[in-house]
C-alpha positions, 0 to 999 in steps of 0.5 A: 332705813327703817320706818321710824327713821324714815318717819323722823327724817320726813317729819311724819308720824310712823303711822302716817308713813305706814298709811301712805305705803298701804295706799300706794302713795309711797312704797317701801324700797325693800323689806327686811328678812323679818318683813319690816319696811325699809326706805331709801333717800328717794322714798324719804324725799317723796314722804317730805314732798307729800308732807309739804303738799298735805300742809297746803291742804292738797287731798291724797288724790292731788298728792298722788297726782303731784307726786306723779308730776314730781317723778316725771322729768317730762312734766308740764309746769302747766299741769302743776300750776293747774292743780295748785291754782285749783287749790288756791281757789279752794282756799279763797272760797273758804276764806270768803265763807269764813269771812261771811261767818265772822261778819254774821257772828260779829253782828250777832255778838255786837247786837247782844246786850250780854246782861241778865235779861233773857232776850238775846239776838244770838239765841233768836237767830239760832232758833 
């Protein structure tokens, strides 16, 4: 199938499919006589795998590693779990950071009278 059909089947924009091919993440199955990329079903499944991996926030390098494990019938689930566990810890760390920002900003907003006076603890804190 051509790149636009592969993109539609995998749920990715054509530009993203082209980018993934350019960086060697997923190769086109073949090229037409005119030089256009052609993708088979295994390539489309890999594109869908990458789309779902990226939705979890895995980096391109992590996707490359996961894709290698996906293609390796002798893989160790331990290797897969390690990558996913590291990503989960990154998410937890980000959640904690966002919670801290939320709490600080909430305190500042609640401390501000929000009236016509120029005194504002938000501005004072940021200054």
